C-alpha positions as CSV (number, residue, x, y, z in Angstrom):
1,M,0.2,0.2,-0.6
2,S,2.8,2.0,1.4
3,I,4.4,1.9,-2.2
4,R,1.1,2.9,-4.3
5,L,1.1,5.9,-2.7
6,S,4.2,7.0,-3.3
7,S,3.9,6.4,-6.6
8,A,0.7,8.2,-6.9
9,L,2.0,11.1,-4.9
10,V,5.6,10.8,-7.5
11,S,2.6,11.0,-10.6
12,C,1.0,14.3,-8.9
13,S,3.7,15.8,-8.0
14,V,5.3,15.0,-11.4
15,Q,2.5,16.3,-13.0
16,F,1.8,19.4,-10.5
17,V,5.2,20.0,-11.7
18,A,4.5,20.2,-15.2
19,L,1.2,22.2,-14.7
20,L,3.1,24.7,-12.8
21,G,6.0,25.1,-15.5
22,F,3.1,25.4,-18.6
23,A,1.5,28.1,-15.9
24,S,4.7,30.4,-16.1
25,A,5.3,29.8,-19.8
26,A,2.2,30.6,-20.3
27,S,2.2,34.1,-18.3
28,A,5.3,35.1,-19.1
29,G,6.0,38.4,-21.4
30,D,6.9,40.0,-24.0
31,L,8.5,43.9,-24.0
32,I,8.7,46.0,-27.0
33,V,10.4,49.8,-28.3
34,Q,7.2,51.0,-30.1
35,G,9.3,53.9,-31.5
36,V,12.2,56.2,-30.8
37,H,12.5,60.0,-31.5
38,A,15.3,62.2,-30.7
39,A,14.3,65.8,-30.8
40,N,17.1,66.6,-33.3
41,R,18.1,64.7,-35.8
42,T,20.9,66.7,-36.7
43,P,23.2,66.7,-34.8
44,K,27.1,67.8,-33.8
45,P,29.7,65.8,-32.7
46,G,29.2,66.5,-28.4
47,D,25.8,67.8,-28.7
48,T,23.0,66.9,-26.3
49,L,20.5,64.7,-27.6
50,Q,17.0,64.1,-26.1
51,L,15.0,61.2,-27.0
52,T,11.5,60.0,-26.8
53,V,11.2,56.5,-26.2
54,H,8.0,54.4,-26.0
55,M,8.1,50.8,-24.9
56,R,5.3,48.5,-24.1
57,N,4.4,45.2,-21.7
58,L,2.7,42.7,-23.9
59,G,2.7,40.5,-21.5
60,V,-0.1,39.6,-18.9
61,T,2.0,39.7,-15.7
62,P,3.9,42.3,-14.3
63,S,7.8,43.2,-15.5
64,G,8.9,43.6,-12.4
65,S,12.6,46.4,-12.2
66,F,15.0,45.8,-15.0
67,D,17.8,47.3,-16.9
68,N,18.1,49.1,-19.9
69,A,20.4,50.6,-22.2
70,I,20.6,53.2,-24.9
71,V,23.6,53.2,-27.3
72,W,25.4,54.3,-30.3
73,S,25.6,52.2,-33.6
74,P,27.5,52.8,-36.8
75,D,24.5,50.5,-38.3
76,M,20.9,49.3,-37.8
77,A,22.3,45.7,-35.8
78,I,21.7,47.2,-32.3
79,D,23.4,45.4,-29.5
80,L,25.8,45.3,-26.8
81,G,28.8,45.4,-28.2
82,D,27.3,49.2,-29.5
83,T,28.9,52.2,-27.1
84,T,26.3,52.5,-23.9
85,L,26.0,56.2,-23.9
86,R,23.5,55.8,-20.9
87,S,21.9,53.4,-18.8
88,F,18.1,53.0,-17.6
89,R,15.6,51.2,-15.5
90,E,12.0,50.7,-16.3
91,N,8.8,48.8,-14.6
92,I,6.0,48.2,-17.1
93,P,2.3,46.7,-15.8
94,A,1.2,44.4,-17.9
95,G,-0.6,45.2,-21.3
96,K,0.6,49.0,-20.4
97,T,2.7,51.5,-22.6
98,E,5.7,54.0,-20.4
99,S,7.0,56.8,-22.7
100,N,9.9,58.5,-20.8
101,R,11.8,61.2,-22.1
102,Y,16.4,60.8,-21.6
103,Q,19.1,62.9,-22.9
104,V,22.0,61.6,-24.0
105,Q,25.4,63.5,-25.8
106,V,26.6,62.4,-29.2
107,P,30.0,60.9,-29.2
108,A,32.6,63.9,-30.1
109,T,34.4,61.7,-32.0
110,A,31.7,61.2,-34.4
111,I,32.8,62.1,-37.6
112,P,29.4,63.2,-39.9
113,G,28.0,60.7,-41.6
114,V,24.2,58.6,-40.4
115,Y,24.4,57.0,-37.3
116,F,21.4,55.1,-35.4
117,V,20.6,55.7,-31.6
118,G,19.1,52.1,-30.7
119,V,17.3,51.2,-27.3
120,I,17.5,47.8,-25.8
121,L,15.4,46.3,-23.4
122,D,16.0,44.4,-20.8
123,T,19.7,44.1,-21.1
124,G,20.2,41.9,-18.5
125,N,17.4,39.1,-18.7
126,A,15.8,40.1,-15.6
127,Y,12.2,39.2,-17.2
128,K,11.0,36.5,-18.8
129,E,9.9,36.9,-22.4
130,T,8.0,34.8,-25.1
131,R,10.5,36.3,-27.6
132,E,13.9,37.8,-26.6
133,D,14.7,39.2,-30.4
134,N,12.2,41.9,-30.0
135,N,13.7,44.3,-27.5
136,T,15.5,47.4,-29.9
137,A,14.5,49.7,-31.7
138,F,16.7,53.1,-33.1
139,E,16.3,56.4,-34.2
140,V,17.9,57.8,-37.4
141,V,20.4,61.0,-37.0
142,T,23.0,62.4,-39.3
143,V,25.9,64.4,-37.7
144,Q,26.9,67.2,-39.3
145,G,29.8,68.7,-40.0
146,P,31.6,72.6,-40.3
147,A,29.1,74.7,-42.4
148,A,30.6,74.4,-46.1
149,G,31.2,78.6,-47.7
150,P,30.4,79.5,-51.3
151,G,32.5,78.0,-53.6
152,P,35.1,79.7,-55.9
153,G,33.3,82.3,-57.9
154,A,30.1,81.4,-56.0
155,G,27.6,85.0,-56.2
156,G,25.3,85.8,-53.8
157,G,23.4,87.4,-55.7
158,A,19.2,87.8,-56.1
159,T,17.8,86.0,-59.0
160,P,18.0,88.4,-61.6
161,P,14.5,90.2,-63.1
162,G,12.2,87.2,-65.6
163,A,14.4,84.7,-64.6
164,P,12.3,81.4,-64.6
165,T,11.5,79.4,-61.8
166,V,12.9,76.3,-61.4
167,P,11.6,73.7,-58.4
168,P,13.8,71.9,-56.6
169,A,14.6,67.9,-57.2
170,R,13.4,66.6,-54.9
171,A,12.6,62.1,-53.8
172,D,8.6,61.4,-53.6
173,L,8.8,57.8,-51.5
174,V,5.6,55.5,-52.0
175,V,4.6,52.0,-50.7
176,A,4.5,50.0,-53.9
177,S,3.3,46.8,-52.7
178,V,2.9,45.6,-49.3
179,V,2.3,41.5,-49.0
180,G,1.1,39.6,-45.8
181,P,0.0,36.9,-44.2
182,A,-3.4,36.0,-44.8
183,A,-4.0,34.0,-41.8
184,A,-2.0,34.6,-38.2
185,A,-2.7,33.0,-34.6
186,P,-1.6,35.8,-31.7
187,G,2.4,35.6,-31.0
188,D,3.2,33.8,-35.0
189,T,6.1,35.3,-36.3
190,V,5.3,36.6,-39.6
191,A,7.2,37.3,-43.4
192,V,5.7,40.8,-45.0
193,R,7.2,41.8,-48.1
194,V,7.5,45.8,-48.8
195,I,8.4,47.5,-52.1
196,V,9.2,51.1,-51.8
197,R,9.7,53.3,-54.8
198,N,11.1,56.6,-55.4
199,A,8.6,58.4,-57.4
200,G,10.5,61.6,-57.4
201,N,13.6,63.4,-59.5
202,A,16.4,63.2,-56.4
203,D,17.7,60.3,-54.9
204,A,17.0,59.7,-51.2
205,R,19.0,59.3,-48.1
206,I,18.4,56.7,-45.3
207,F,15.2,57.0,-44.0
208,A,13.4,54.8,-41.4
209,S,9.5,52.7,-42.0
210,T,7.8,50.9,-39.8
211,I,5.0,47.9,-39.8
212,H,1.8,48.2,-38.3
213,L,-1.4,46.3,-37.9
214,S,-4.8,48.0,-38.1
215,R,-8.1,47.0,-37.4
216,N,-9.8,49.2,-40.8
217,A,-8.4,49.1,-43.8
218,T,-5.8,52.1,-43.5
219,V,-3.0,52.9,-41.5
220,N,-1.4,55.2,-39.0
221,A,1.2,56.5,-36.1
222,Q,-0.9,55.5,-33.7
223,D,-1.8,51.9,-35.3
224,P,0.5,49.0,-33.0
225,V,3.8,48.8,-34.2
226,L,4.5,45.2,-35.4
227,G,8.7,46.3,-36.6
228,Q,10.6,48.4,-38.4
229,F,13.0,48.6,-40.9
230,A,15.7,51.1,-42.3
231,I,16.8,51.6,-46.4
232,L,20.2,53.2,-46.6
233,G,19.2,55.2,-49.6
234,L,17.2,54.8,-52.8
235,R,17.8,56.4,-56.2
236,S,15.2,58.3,-58.0
237,G,12.6,55.8,-60.3
238,E,13.7,53.0,-57.9
239,D,12.8,50.0,-55.9
240,A,13.7,48.4,-52.5
241,T,11.9,45.5,-51.8
242,E,12.3,44.3,-48.1
243,D,11.4,41.1,-46.1
244,V,10.1,41.8,-42.6
245,R,9.7,39.3,-40.1
246,V,7.3,40.5,-37.8
247,T,5.2,39.1,-34.5
248,I,1.5,39.8,-33.5
249,P,1.0,40.7,-30.5
250,A,0.0,37.8,-28.0
251,A,-2.4,39.8,-26.5
252,T,-4.3,40.7,-30.4
253,A,-8.0,40.0,-30.3
254,A,-9.4,38.0,-33.4
255,G,-10.8,39.1,-36.0
256,A,-9.5,40.7,-39.4
257,Y,-6.5,43.2,-39.6
258,T,-4.1,44.9,-42.3
259,I,-0.9,45.0,-42.3
260,G,0.6,48.8,-43.8
261,V,3.7,50.1,-43.3
262,R,4.7,54.2,-43.0
263,V,7.7,54.7,-44.7
264,D,9.7,57.7,-43.9
265,T,8.7,57.7,-40.5
266,Q,11.4,60.7,-39.2
267,A,10.7,63.0,-41.6
268,T,14.5,62.1,-42.2
269,V,13.6,62.9,-46.4
270,T,12.5,65.8,-48.3
271,E,9.4,65.6,-50.5
272,S,7.8,66.8,-53.6
273,D,4.9,65.0,-52.1
274,E,4.6,64.0,-47.5
275,T,0.8,63.0,-47.8
276,N,1.0,59.5,-50.0
277,N,3.9,57.6,-47.6
278,T,2.4,55.0,-46.7
279,G,0.7,51.3,-47.8
280,V,-1.5,48.4,-46.8
281,D,-1.5,44.8,-48.2
282,T,-5.4,44.8,-50.2
283,K,-6.2,41.7,-48.8
284,Q,-6.7,41.5,-44.7
285,V,-5.0,39.1,-42.2
286,A,-7.2,36.8,-39.9
287,V,-6.7,36.7,-36.7
288,G,-7.3,34.0,-33.8
289,A,-6.2,30.8,-32.4
290,G,-6.7,28.3,-34.8
291,A,-5.3,30.3,-37.8
292,V,-1.6,28.2,-39.1
293,A,0.6,31.2,-40.4
294,P,2.8,29.8,-43.7
295,A,6.0,28.7,-43.1
296,L,8.6,31.7,-42.7
297,P,11.2,31.7,-45.2
298,P,14.6,30.0,-45.1
């Protein structure tokens, strides 16, 4: 009798521990950076930057206190190997967004060019998450050099009377195509293909873009951000194709949604038309617990 009781207790204990493990996994959260915005995107070496950082806890449990970093990077691969500008601590309740401002200093040794100011959440992995690969985001800044003076023989007079007015050459960024999955479950990672076109008569320098999940047929800055990407430059008349992996938030309610894209979200490119920078997938994605997303490309 004692042997049977012991075996039963062991069996119950194993099942109980397994249930605890399942509950722990089910209650894990997911921290994301919804946006990083600099008040001045054309600083000089040594300037102070004021950043606004929007962070969200997509999970069902409070995060507790966790450490974060703001870094200076020469590329889009934001990680702890980049130069740390400052650290900060955060605590985000379940399902909530925190927006805070931080001041950082541009490295005095930075040479003129394009850089990425990145935010890395939970650098010490203190909060158990369903995903650990989506804790970063960045802002694009262009470090300025000394102002260039007039070239040899350059005049400074006004335009002669009667001279024709020539409009300046400008880029015009448009979203030519967005293709996402037809179905996905909350928490699924899916592939979105985006084609961006420069329809203007001037080349575009580096610009950042965001992918959103919308409840209607349009997309705007208030829609949840699924991911972001940057295009390092786009010549006049050319297209750029980006394949981006994004995750449907685990807390997304079942229903039909639209996946949309906003290009040049930080207005780094001067365009001939600033009103045509959004585009959406013409088909909606059905989000539901039983939905099966297509396999990701290798």
